[in-house]
Every structure is written in structure tokens, then in C-alpha cells.
C-alpha positions in Angstrom: 13.2 2.1 -0.2 12.9 5.6 1.5 15.1 8.5 -0.1 16.3 11.5 2.4 14.2 14.4 2.1 15.7 17.1 0.0 15.6 19.9 3.0 18.2 17.4 5.0 20.4 17.5 2.1 23.5 20.2 2.6 24.5 22.6 0.3 27.3 21.2 -0.9 25.2 17.5 -1.8 23.0 20.0 -3.3 25.7 21.7 -5.9 26.8 17.5 -6.6 23.3 16.6 -7.5 22.8 19.9 -9.6 25.9 19.6 -11.7 25.4 15.4 -12.4 21.8 16.1 -13.2 23.6 18.7 -15.8 26.1 16.5 -16.7 23.1 13.9 -17.8 21.1 15.9 -19.5 24.3 17.2 -21.6 24.9 13.1 -22.2 21.1 12.4 -22.9 21.1 15.3 -25.8 24.8 14.1 -27.3 23.3 10.8 -27.4 20.0 11.5 -28.9 21.7 13.2 -31.9 22.9 9.4 -32.7 20.3 7.8 -31.2 18.0 7.3 -34.2 21.1 5.6 -36.1 23.0 3.2 -33.4 19.3 1.8 -32.4 17.3 1.5 -35.8 18.3 -1.8 -36.4 17.5 -3.0 -33.2 13.9 -0.9 -32.8 12.8 -1.3 -36.4 13.1 -5.0 -36.3 10.7 -6.8 -38.1 8.1 -8.2 -35.4 6.6 -10.2 -37.7 9.9 -11.5 -38.8 11.3 -12.5 -35.5 8.1 -14.6 -34.6 8.4 -16.4 -37.9 12.0 -17.6 -37.3 10.8 -18.6 -34.2 8.0 -20.5 -35.7 11.2 -22.0 -38.0 12.7 -23.0 -35.0 9.9 -24.5 -33.1 9.1 -26.8 -36.7 12.5 -28.5 -35.6 11.2 -30.3 -32.6 9.5 -33.5 -34.2 7.6 -35.0 -31.4 7.3 -33.9 -27.4 10.4 -34.9 -25.3 10.9 -34.6 -21.9 14.6 -34.3 -20.7 16.1 -33.6 -17.2 17.5 -29.7 -17.0 18.8 -27.3 -14.4 16.4 -25.3 -12.7 14.7 -22.2 -15.2 16.7 -19.1 -15.9 15.1 -16.4 -14.1 12.1 -14.4 -15.6 9.7 -12.4 -14.7 5.8 -12.0 -15.6 5.8 -16.1 -16.6 3.1 -18.4 -15.0 3.4 -21.0 -12.4 0.8 -23.6 -11.9 -0.1 -26.9 -10.0 -0.9 -29.5 -12.4 -4.2 -31.1 -12.5 -3.2 -34.3 -13.4 -0.8 -35.2 -10.8 -0.8 -33.2 -7.4 3.4 -34.0 -7.4 3.9 -31.2 -10.1 3.9 -28.0 -10.9 4.1 -26.7 -14.3 5.9 -23.4 -15.2 5.7 -21.7 -19.0 6.8 -18.9 -20.5 8.2 -15.3 -19.6 10.6 -12.7 -20.1 14.1 -11.4 -18.6 15.7 -7.6 -19.1 19.2 -7.1 -18.1 19.1 -3.1 -18.7 19.8 -3.2 -22.6 17.6 -5.8 -23.9 14.8 -8.3 -23.5 14.4 -11.9 -24.0 11.3 -13.7 -24.2 10.8 -17.4 -23.5 8.4 -20.2 -24.3 9.7 -22.8 -22.5 7.4 -25.4 -20.5 9.2 -26.7 -17.6 8.0 -29.6 -15.1 9.2 -29.7 -11.4 8.7 -33.2 -10.0 8.1 -32.0 -6.3 9.1 -35.5 -5.1 12.0 -35.7 -6.8 13.3 -32.9 -6.8 14.1 -32.4 -10.3 13.3 -30.3 -13.6 12.1 -31.5 -16.9 12.3 -29.1 -20.0 9.4 -30.1 -22.6 9.8 -29.5 -26.1 7.2 -30.0 -28.5 6.5 -29.2 -32.4 3.3 -27.2 -31.6 4.0 -25.4 -28.5 3.3 -21.2 -28.4 5.3 -19.1 -29.1 7.8 -16.9 -26.9 5.4 -14.6 -24.6 4.8 -12.6 -21.2 2.3 -11.1 -19.2 -0.4 -14.4 -20.3 -2.9 -16.1 -18.6 -3.8 -19.5 -17.8 -6.1 -21.1 -15.7 -7.0 -25.3 -14.7 -10.5 -26.6 -16.1 -12.7 -28.7 -14.6 -11.9 -31.6 -17.0 -7.9 -31.2 -15.6 -6.7 -29.4 -18.5 -4.7 -26.1 -18.3 -6.1 -23.1 -21.3 -3.6 -20.4 -21.7 -4.9 -17.0 -23.5 -2.8 -13.7 -24.8 0.6 -12.2 -23.6 2.4 -9.8 -25.2 6.1 -10.0 -27.4 8.6 -7.2 -28.2 11.7 -6.4 -29.9 14.6 -6.6 -27.7 15.1 -2.6 -27.1 11.1 -3.0 -26.3 10.8 -0.3 -28.9 7.6 -2.1 -30.6 5.1 -4.6 -28.9 3.2 -7.3 -29.7 -0.3 -8.7 -28.5 -1.5 -12.2 -28.8 -4.9 -13.0 -29.2 -4.2 -16.9 -29.4 -5.9 -19.8 -27.2 -4.2 -22.6 -26.2 -5.4 -25.8 -24.7 -2.3 -27.6 -22.5 -3.3 -31.4 -21.5 -1.0 -32.2 -18.9 -0.5 -36.0 -18.6 0.6 -35.9 -22.3 2.3 -32.5 -22.2 0.8 -32.0 -25.8 -0.7 -28.1 -26.5 -3.4 -27.3 -28.9 -4.5 -24.1 -30.6 -8.0 -23.8 -30.2 -9.5 -21.6 -33.4 -12.6 -20.0 -32.6 -14.6 -17.5 -35.4 -14.5 -14.7 -32.1 -13.0 -14.2 -28.8 -11.5 -11.9 -27.4 -9.1 -9.0 -28.7 -5.3 -9.7 -28.0 -4.1 -8.6 -24.4 -1.5 -9.0 -21.5 -2.0 -8.3 -17.8 -5.7 -10.2 -17.8 -7.0 -12.6 -15.4 -8.6 -16.1 -16.0 -10.2 -18.7 -13.9 -12.9 -21.6 -13.9 -16.6 -22.2 -13.5 -17.6 -25.2 -13.9 -17.7 -25.8 -17.8 -16.9 -22.3 -18.1 -13.5 -19.9 -18.2 -13.7 -16.8 -17.2 -11.4 -13.9 -18.5 -11.4 -10.1 -17.8 -9.5 -7.3 -18.1 -5.8 -6.9 -18.9 -4.3 -4.3 -20.9 -2.8 -3.5 -24.4 0.3 -1.4 -25.1 1.6 0.1 -28.6 4.2 1.4 -27.5 2.6 5.4 -28.0 -0.2 4.7 -25.2 -1.2 1.8 -22.9 -5.1 0.8 -23.0 -6.7 -0.9 -20.0 -10.1 -2.8 -20.3 -13.1 -4.2 -18.4 -14.2 -6.8 -21.3 -15.6 -10.3 -20.0 -15.3 -13.3 -21.6 -17.0 -16.9 -21.1 -15.6 -19.8 -23.1 -17.6 -23.0 -22.8 -15.5 -25.8 -22.8 -18.6 -28.4 -24.0 -19.6 -26.4 -26.9 -16.1 -24.9 -27.3 -17.2 -21.2 -28.6 -16.9 -18.0 -26.8 -19.2 -15.7 -25.3 -18.9 -12.1 -24.1 -22.1 -11.1 -21.8 -23.5 -7.5 -22.3 -24.6 -5.9 -19.4 -27.6 -3.4 -19.0 -25.8 0.4 -19.2 -26.6 1.2 -15.8 -24.7 -2.2 -14.3 -22.3 -1.4 -12.0 -18.8 -3.4 -12.8 -15.1 -3.1 -12.2 -13.5 -0.3 -13.6 -10.3 -1.4 -16.5 -7.3 -3.0 -14.9 -4.5 -5.2 -15.0 -2.9 -7.5 -12.5 -6.1 -8.2 -10.2 -6.6 -11.4 -8.3 -9.7 -13.5 -10.0 -10.3 -16.9 -7.8 -13.0 -19.4 -8.4 -16.3 -19.6 -6.5 -19.3 -22.2 -5.9 -21.4 -19.3 -7.5 -19.2 -17.7 -10.3 -16.2 -16.0 -9.4 -14.5 -13.3 -6.7 -12.2 -10.6 -8.0 -10.1 -8.0 -5.7 -7.6 -5.5 -6.7 -5.3 -4.5 -9.4 -3.7 -1.9 -10.9 -4.1 0.8 -13.8 -3.4 3.8 -14.9 -6.0 6.9 -15.4 -5.9 10.3 -17.0 -5.3 13.1 -14.9 -4.5 17.1 -14.8 -0.9 18.6 -13.5 0.1 21.8 -12.7 3.4 23.1 -14.3 3.5 26.4 -13.4 2.0 29.7 -14.2 1.9 31.0 -17.8 3.4 34.6 -19.0 -0.1 36.0 -18.3 -0.4 34.8 -14.7 -2.8 32.1 -15.3 -2.4 28.2 -14.4 -0.4 25.8 -16.6 -1.7 22.3 -16.9 -0.8 18.9 -18.6 -2.4 15.7 -18.9 -0.4 12.9 -17.1 -1.3 9.3 -16.6 -1.7 8.4 -12.6 -1.4 5.2 -11.4 -3.9 3.7 -9.2 -3.9 0.8 -7.2 -7.2 -1.0 -7.0 -8.4 -2.2 -3.6 -12.2 -3.3 -4.3 -13.9 -6.6 -4.1 -16.3 -7.6 -6.8 -18.6 -10.9 -6.9 -19.3 -12.2 -10.4 -22.5 -13.9 -9.9 -23.0 -16.8 -13.0 -26.1 -18.7 -13.6 -26.2 -21.1 -16.1 -29.4 -22.0 -18.0 -32.0 -24.5 -17.6 -31.7 -27.8 -18.9 -34.4 -27.2 -21.2 -33.0 -23.8 -22.5 -31.8 -24.1 -26.2 -27.9 -25.2 -26.8 -26.3 -21.9 -27.7 -28.4 -19.8 -24.6 -25.8 -17.7 -22.9 -25.4 -17.5 -19.0 -26.6 -14.9 -17.1 -24.4 -12.7 -15.7 -24.3 -10.0 -12.8 -21.7 -8.1 -10.9 -21.8 -7.0 -7.2 -19.4 -5.0 -5.5 -18.7 -6.3 -2.0 -17.4 -4.2 1.0 -13.9 -3.5 1.1 -12.2 -6.4 3.3 -11.5 -6.3 6.7 -7.8 -5.4 7.6 -6.6 -4.9 3.7 -2.9 -4.3 3.2 -2.0 -0.8 4.3 -0.3 0.9 2.6 -1.8 -0.7 -0.8 0.1 -2.2 -2.7 0.5 -3.4 -6.8 2.3 -6.8 -7.7 0.8 -9.0 -5.1 -1.4 -11.5 -7.3 -3.3 -13.7 -5.3 -3.4 -17.7 -5.6 -6.4 -19.7 -4.4 -6.3 -22.1 -1.9 -9.5 -23.7 -0.2 -11.3 -21.1 0.3 -8.9 -18.3 0.7 -6.5 -15.8 -1.9 -2.4 -16.4 -0.9 -0.2 -13.5 -1.5 3.3 -12.7 -0.8 5.3 -9.0 -1.5 3.7 -6.5 -3.5 4.9 -2.9 -3.9 3.7 0.8 -3.0 5.0 3.8 -5.1 4.9 7.2 -3.7 3.9 10.2 -6.1 6.7 11.1 -8.3 9.0 13.8 -7.5 11.8 16.1 -9.1 14.2 13.1 -7.4 11.6 10.4 -9.1 9.6 7.8 -8.1 9.8 6.4 -4.3 8.8 2.9 -3.7 8.5 0.8 -0.7 8.9 -3.2 -1.1 7.1 -5.5 1.1 7.7 -9.3 1.8 4.4 -10.7 3.6 2.7 -13.3 3.1 -1.0 -12.4 3.6 -4.3 -14.8 3.5 -7.9 -13.2 2.4 -10.6 -15.7 3.8 -12.9 -14.9 0.8 -16.4 -15.6 2.3 -15.2 -13.5 5.5 -13.8 -11.1 3.3 -10.8 -10.9 5.9 -7.2 -10.1 5.6 -4.8 -12.2 7.9 -1.0 -11.9 8.1 0.8 -15.2 7.8 3.7 -15.4 10.3 6.4 -18.1 10.1 6.9 -20.3 13.5 9.7 -22.4 14.5 9.4 -25.9 15.8 7.6 -26.5 18.6 10.2 -28.2 21.1 9.1 -27.0 24.4 5.7 -28.6 23.4 7.4 -31.5 22.3 9.2 -32.1 25.5 6.1 -31.6 27.3 3.9 -34.4 25.1 6.7 -36.8 25.6 6.6 -36.0 29.6 2.9 -36.7 29.5 3.3 -39.8 27.3 6.4 -41.3 29.7 4.2 -43.9 31.5 2.4 -45.2 28.1 5.8 -44.9 26.3 7.4 -48.1 28.8 4.6 -50.3 28.1 5.5 -49.6 24.7 9.2 -49.2 24.5 9.1 -53.0 26.5 7.0 -54.8 23.6 9.6 -53.3 21.3 12.6 -54.7 23.0 10.6 -57.7 23.2 10.0 -58.6 19.3 13.7 -56.8 18.8 15.2 -59.6 20.4 13.1 -62.4 19.0 13.7 -61.3 15.9 17.4 -61.2 16.5 16.8 -65.1 18.0 15.0 -65.8 14.9 17.7 -64.4 12.4 20.8 -66.1 14.7 22.1 -63.1 15.0 23.4 -60.7 17.2 21.3 -57.4 19.1 24.5 -55.5 17.1 23.2 -56.8 13.7 19.8 -56.0 14.0 20.9 -52.1 15.7 23.2 -52.0 12.7 19.8 -53.1 10.1 17.4 -50.7 12.1 20.1 -47.6 11.4 20.5 -47.7 8.3 16.7 -48.3 7.3 16.1 -44.8 9.7 19.2 -43.1 7.5 17.2 -44.3 4.1 14.0 -42.8 5.5 15.6 -39.6 6.3 17.4 -39.3 3.2 13.6 -39.8 1.4 12.1 -35.9 2.0 13.2 -33.9 -0.7 15.5 -30.8 0.5 16.5 -31.7 3.4 19.9 -30.6 2.8 19.1 -27.6 1.7 18.7 -23.9 3.6 15.4 -23.7 5.8 14.6 -20.0 6.6 12.5 -18.7 9.2 12.3 -15.4 7.8 10.8 -14.6 4.7 12.3 -14.1 1.3 13.7 -10.8 0.0 11.1 -8.1 -0.5 9.7 -7.8 -4.2 6.2 -8.1 -6.4 5.2 -9.8 -9.1 6.4 -13.2 -8.1 4.6 -16.8 -9.6 2.6 -18.3 -7.0 1.2 -21.5 -6.8 -0.1 -24.3 -4.7 0.4 -28.1 -4.5 -0.7 -30.3 -1.2 -1.2 -27.2 1.0 2.8 -25.8 0.2 3.0 -22.4 -1.4 5.8 -22.3 -4.3 7.3 -18.6 -4.5 9.3 -18.0 -8.1 11.1 -15.0 -9.3 10.1 -11.7 -8.5 11.3 -8.5 -9.5 12.9 -5.9 -7.3 14.0 -2.1 -7.8 16.6 0.3 -6.8 17.5 3.4 -8.0 17.2 2.5 -12.2 18.3 -0.8 -11.7 15.5 -3.7 -11.8 16.6 -7.3 -10.2 14.7 -10.5 -11.6 15.0 -13.0 -8.9 16.7 -16.3 -9.7 15.5 -18.5 -7.3 12.0 -20.6 -5.8 11.1 -20.9 -1.9 8.0 -23.2 -0.6 6.1 -22.7 2.6 4.0 -25.2 4.1 0.7 -23.3 4.4 -0.3 -25.7 7.3 3.0 -25.4 9.5 4.2 -22.4 8.7 7.6 -24.0 9.8 9.9 -22.1 7.7 10.6 -21.4 4.2 12.3 -24.4 2.1 14.7 -23.2 -0.6 13.9 -25.5 -3.8 17.1 -23.4 -5.8 18.9 -20.0 -5.5 21.1 -18.7 -7.8 23.1 -15.1 -7.8 21.8 -12.2 -10.0 23.2 -11.5 -13.2 24.8 -8.4 -13.9 22.8 -5.1 -14.9 24.0 -4.1 -18.4 22.2 -0.6 -18.2 24.0 2.1 -19.3 26.7 4.6 -17.3 23.8 7.6 -17.4 21.6 5.0 -15.6 24.4 4.3 -12.4 24.9 7.7 -12.3 21.2 8.7 -11.7 21.2 5.9 -9.0 23.5 6.8 -7.2 22.5 10.5 -7.4 19.1 9.7 -6.1 20.5 7.7 -3.4 22.3 10.9 -2.4 25.1 9.7 -2.5 24.8 7.0 0.4 27.3 4.3 1.1 24.7 1.6 0.1 25.4 2.3 -3.6 28.2 0.3 -3.1 26.7 -2.8 -2.4 24.9 -2.8 -5.9 27.7 -2.2 -8.0 28.8 -4.5 -10.7 30.6 -8.0 -8.7 32.6 -9.1 -12.2 31.1 -12.6 -13.1 30.0 -13.2 -9.6 26.3 -12.1 -9.8 25.1 -8.6 -8.5 24.5 -8.2 -5.0 20.8 -6.5 -3.5 21.1 -3.5 -1.7 21.4 -4.7 2.5 18.0 -5.5 3.7 17.4 -5.9 7.5 14.4 -8.6 7.9 12.2 -6.8 10.4 9.8 -8.7 13.1 6.5 -10.0 11.5 3.8 -8.5 13.2 -0.1 -8.7 12.6 -1.3 -6.0 10.3 -3.4 -3.3 11.6 -6.8 -3.9 11.7 -8.4 -1.1 9.3 -12.1 -2.5 10.2 -13.4 0.8 11.6 -11.6 2.9 8.8 -14.4 1.6 6.5 -16.2 4.5 4.3 -19.9 4.5 3.5 -19.0 3.6 -0.1 -16.9 0.8 0.6 -20.0 -0.9 2.4 -21.6 -1.6 -1.1 -22.8 -5.2 -1.4 -23.7 -8.0 0.4 -21.5 -10.1 3.3 -22.0 -12.7 5.4 -23.7 -11.9 8.7 -21.4 -11.9 11.7 -23.5 -11.9 14.2 -25.6 -15.9 13.2 -24.1 -18.2 15.7 -21.9 -20.7 14.4 -22.6 -24.2 16.1 -20.4 -26.3 13.9 -17.0 -27.7 15.6 -14.0 -25.7 15.8 -10.3 -26.7 16.0 -8.2 -26.4 19.0 -5.0 -25.1 19.3 -1.8 -27.4 18.6 -4.5 -29.8 16.7 -3.9 -31.0 13.3 -6.3 -31.9 10.3 -6.7 -35.5 11.7 -6.8 -35.0 14.9 -9.9 -32.4 14.8 -11.3 -34.9 12.2 -11.3 -38.0 14.6 -12.6 -36.0 17.5 -15.2 -34.2 15.6 -15.9 -36.8 13.0 -19.5 -38.1 15.0 -20.4 -34.4 15.2 -20.5 -33.7 12.0 -22.1 -36.5 10.7 -24.9 -35.8 12.9 -25.0 -32.1 11.3 -25.2 -33.5 7.8 -27.9 -36.2 8.8 -29.9 -33.0 10.6 -29.7 -31.1 7.2 -30.6 -34.0 5.2 -33.7 -34.4 7.3 -34.6 -30.9 7.3 -34.2 -30.9 3.2 -36.8 -34.0 3.2 -34.0 -35.6 1.3 -34.7 -39.2 0.2 -31.4 -39.8 -0.5 -29.6 -42.7 1.0 -26.1 -42.1 1.9 -23.7 -45.2 2.8 -21.6 -44.7 6.2 -18.5 -44.4 3.8 -20.4 -41.4 2.2 -21.4 -39.5 5.3 -17.6 -40.0 6.1 -15.9 -38.5 3.0 -18.5 -35.8 3.4 -17.8 -35.1 7.0 -14.2 -34.9 6.1 -15.0 -32.3 3.4 -16.7 -30.2 5.7 -14.2 -30.3 8.6 -11.3 -29.9 6.1 -12.8 -26.5 5.4 -13.5 -25.3 8.7 -9.9 -26.1 9.5 -8.4 -24.2 6.6 -11.1 -20.8 7.4 -10.2 -21.2 11.6 -6.3 -21.4 10.2 -5.4 -17.9 10.7 -7.1 -17.4 14.1 -6.1 -20.3 15.7 -2.2 -20.1 14.4 -2.8 -16.4 16.9 -4.3 -18.9 19.5 -1.1 -21.0 19.4 1.2 -17.5 19.2 -0.5 -16.1 22.4 -0.1 -19.9 24.3 3.5 -20.4 23.7 4.2 -17.0 24.6 2.6 -17.8 28.4 4.7 -21.0 27.9 1.7 -23.0 27.0 2.8 -25.8 24.6 -0.5 -28.0 24.0 -3.7 -28.0 25.1 -5.9 -31.0 26.3 -9.4 -31.8 26.6 -10.2 -32.3 30.4 -12.8 -34.7 28.9 -9.7 -36.6 27.4 -7.8 -36.9 30.7 -11.1 -38.1 32.2 -11.4 -40.9 29.6 -7.6 -41.8 29.8 -7.6 -42.1 33.8 -10.9 -44.1 33.5 -9.1 -46.3 30.8 -6.1 -47.3 33.4 -8.2 -47.2 36.4 -10.0 -50.3 34.0 -6.6 -52.0 33.3 -6.2 -52.2 37.5 
């Protein structure tokens, strides 16, 4: 949201704002006198006592239970992940909710059953205590590992950071706390990923309510030897700056890090002193990182001692092509088949006398990791035109099939000694049953992205991206979304609603509301965010803008951004590529032989004596075809959009048409 320029205000508006600011200062002064007595009970609460009370409540659960429940309540800084043991489940844990007055922390574990569109709540006698800002990741063995997080008093006067390490067995829903002699210090805002038998942890921050310290230490957990390692790098070695809220993705040779957020010390001018000098003060300046780092992990050789640690090296890569512009925080990515998928984010402008100005986004972006390039994913309505064209082309073939189906239907009716109407009724009932099978058939499907937000929780299962929650700010108010959406990354055919509830009322003070109204220049849009009884808080009016391709910033790279190694773009790629309007099955059917030839040629070049069966060759060929299909998805989508705009609904190979024509001739 962009506020009016101060120069455009009238004298009357200036006077009104000045009067409100003076009134607000007076109210704050009065409030400050009695604040210590009024808030002492809330602010000076013993966090250890609160945590002990939660532990007592947790001990009341005698066994692991799983019960059907409503969708999770609104919360921020939770973690959402696709279950590694069941491709039709999502797992959600923890989080916090701030209503303007008090903060509430959760330690609920929810399971979303995708096929049933059903939420289940898991209770366990051995579950992590309430927290937010923690991180978790799956392992190659199919378990989930969780570390850290934070907890605070209700009014956020004191903070506590966890250094606990947990493992969740997703099949049995059982939590296990892992005790180690040495491990990472307490933190939140960090990120974790996996590499073979290791869990990789980096960064985060520690908040003592007096200062915030950002971290840049790296830790590896060996899941076979149950040991944490803190690799020590040579002093001259480059490494990422301290940060939190970055993206950390798995890689065949280690891990990939992108972006993040931190605050660094800087000096700001406060005017001139009495002696005519320049007065300065120390401030913390927010920094949104856009750099990329490759963490190369070299495992010990097979004949190395058992306690040998892997070799670690950070390598800086070039700045990604077509990076989000302007830079944005709160757009953490989720990994999907060689890509990082990101949604939303916020861009903050320098603080002024009127406060922080922020712009929120609703873009869905894909970062191709190997090619180091960003693409914007745009939603597309179903291709009705292409379907009609396909129907026209298949009319002749369809007539014979329809006649055959009609004949079989009549024979079935005669054998059953029934009427054709009865058979029609049976077929219609079966068709209705099939129509009811898809989850969310009666729920909304939008063709615009959800409301702009930042820090939404993302997870992917079966090529579908799920977006849970997120935060939006307007003035001094903070909205935590109570909803979840799904987007098919292969089709991009709209945004499917999983659930959506009205926002709770904001419990902030009167002074906060007055400040919000004065900051907005007395605009009428403030009426849209007033409390609305018990019916929830409506969001400020937002007009979805048509999604357009992001401006390519490849020509804006600076020499400093050119550090590191990237793939050579001049090497010719002779591998088969997908065509527009071609799904993965059609692509593999067309190119299966070519992929197998490539694999065989590669085996001959390597002088490999290992023999492969036909089934194994087809499996390897399909894996490589699937990787290529997803790798080219953004470019193919762009070609499809251009061709649809030109009235082209499908692409048919001339060779395919010739083959079809020859077949018809032979039948004659």
C-alpha cells in the first residue's frame, strides 16, 4: 500500500494530523505512568512456569490419539509439509496468533487428508511445547526432524528460544526428543534441509527483547551416528551473511541457499548539534538479501574413520536472472522438482515521519535452481477452444467408437432383460458417483491469486502447491489469514479453496486505531477496516491486477553479482523437449525411445559393464523425461499463452498426421 505524499496534503489535513499526533503523545505519556503497574502481571510472567504448566497439560494425554476436527485456527510462523510416508497427507505444526493485544502459541499437530478433504488433530503425551518460528524437514528415511522455535509471554515482553531437537515418525504420529551432547544453540527463523544421511541447518536469530542477533553458523546432523557437526571453515573462506527467513533447498551435491532477511547496524542523522556539528544515532537498518549460495558437501571416503566429518565449502553463485523486483521479504520458497516455488512477500520502504510504507504481493514465482532464473506462474482458464478443436478433429474416429459403445450397451440391456432406459439410469448414477469423487467439487475455484500477503506456509504434494495462512498489514493492524488454497502446478487451472473463514476482530488499543487513521490521511478506505461486530474484520479493498510477466533484469547484473559458477548456456541441448499443450504422459510416449537411446549411449561412453533390463531403462527414461518436462514448464506455458492469444488451441505434429493418414489408407 502506498500512502499519499506529504506535499499533496492540504493545510487543514496537516493541522488535523498534527493535532492527533499531539493527542497521541499526551495519551502515551499518561499511559506510561501506569503501565508498570497495569502490565506487571502480564509482562513479568515466569516463562519457565508457563512452560511447566504446558508440560503438565501434555502429560494428561496417555496415548497417541487421532480425531476428526475443524481446520486449524488462524496462526502465523507455523510449519506445513507434505508427509514423506503418505503422498496424500499434509502435516501442520505449531505457530502463533497475535490479536493486537495478546499472543497465543500452539503445539497442535494437524493432518490434512487430501482425498477425504478432512482434518485430523493428533494428541500425544510426548509432543514439543508450543512454539513458532521453528523449522523442520523430511529425511531420506521418511521421518521429519524439527529444531528450535520461540515462545513469549502473552504481551511479548519476554522471549524464550528453544534448542530442542525432535523427530516425528509420520506413519505412527509419534514424537521423539533427540538428546545430544553438543548441538546448535537456541534460535528461531532458521531453515533446514536434507542431504543423503545428513540434516542441514543454517542461520536464524536470537531475540532477547533487548536486541536481535542474527546467526550465520552451519550445522550438520548425522542421522546414522546421531551426532551434530559444526564445520569450521578457513578464515578467508566466503560464506553467507547472518540472516533469517531465507530459502534452503536440497541438491544432489549439497544444498542451495537464496535470499533472507536481517537488520544491520547503521548510522542515521538526527539534525545539527548546538555547536553546528552533525548529530547521528545508531539504528538497525532492514536488509533483504537476494544473493545465492551453493553449499558443497563432500562425504568422507569409504575407508575413512567412522567419526570423520564431511568436507564443507560455500560457493557464491550469480544473482538469479529475472529476480523479483522490487526485492521482497516473507516469500520463503518450497522445493519442487528442481525448482523453488514462492508466493507473496512484502517490500518495505524507508521509515519516514509517517511510519513504514509497505507494498504486498500476490505473485506465484518459480526459481529454476540449475538455470538460476525466476519465472512468474500465471493462472489460466480451461482451454474450451482447444477442446472444441480436438473434438472436431476426432469426430470421424469418434463415430466408430460411439457406434461400438451403442452396440455393447444394447447387448448389455438384452442380456439383463431390461430396458435401455434402465441402463441409462444406471450409467447416469455411476457418472454422478464419479463426479462426486473429486475433493472440493463444490468449493470455489478462483482465477485470481489469493489476497497479497507475506510469510504464508507452503507445501507441495503430488505437484499441487498448498498455501496456508499468511499475514497482511494495514496501518498498525496485522491480519492473519484463516484460510488454505491449492494450485495445481502442472495445469495452473485456478486456485482451489480448501477452507476459508472470516478474520477475527483486532484487539489493539484505541491509540493504534487513531494512528492508523491519521497515517492514511483521513481516507474513506479506513471505514473498510473498522470492527464489524462478531462477523469478522473485512480486509482493505484490493483490486486484483492482471498478472504480467516480470521484467527481465538479466541486463542489470553488476560485476559483483557475477561471482560463482553457473551452467554454460551456449551448450546445445539435444535432448527431447516438450511441445505446447502436451502433458507428461504424451511427452513420454512420444520421446521414450529417444530417452532410452540417450541412456544407452551414455552407458557406452562410460564403458559401463552394468546391464539394464528393458523395465529399468524405461524407468530411468521416464525419470529424465519428467525432469525435462518440469524444467521447461514455464517456457512451454508462455508459448501456450502466446498461441492461444493467436487463436491456436493445439499443436499436432505433421509426422503424426501422416501416420494417421497412412493408417486410414491401409484400412481402406
